[in-house]
N, C-alpha and C positions, 0 to 999 in steps of 0.2 A: 560523399554524401552531400546532397544539396542543402542549401540554407533552409528550405521549407521542411525537409525531412528532419533536420536538426531541431528546428522549432517544435515539430511534432513530438520528438523524443523528450525534449526538455519539458514540454507541457505534460506529457504522460508521467514523467518522473515527479513533477510537482503534484499531480493528482494522486499518485500512489503514495507519496510521502504524507500527504494530507490525510488520506484514508487510513493509513497505518497509525498515524498520530491520534486521530479521532477514535478509532476502534480501541486503541490502547487505553485512552481516557475512560471510555464507556465501560470497558472490561473491569476496570478498577472499582467501579461503583455498582456493578451488578451482583446481586446475591444469589440468583438462580444458577445452579451448577451447569445445567444444560445450555443455557444462554451464554454463560461464561466460556464454556468449551467451544461453542459455535464462534464466538467473537475471537477467541484465541486462534482458532483455525483461520479466521478471516485475516487476522494480523499476519499470520504466516504466509497466506496466499498473496497479500499485498506486498510483503517483504520480498517474496520470490519474484513477483512481477517487477518490482522496483529494480532488483538486481539484474533481471533479464534486459530491461530497458537500458540500464547503466552499462551493461556489457556491449550494447550496440555502439557505444561511443568508443 
């Protein structure tokens, strides 16, 4: 893996971690059940993407 590819993966990991963290925080403050479910699904998707990028290393 080249240095440029490694930097891309590290950047993508950072973005996915940030999105997961932000979505978790918002989910805790939302009272609407449908929106909460949507946000929980988004947390799972970001977690899956994080793990996929992590597995590339």
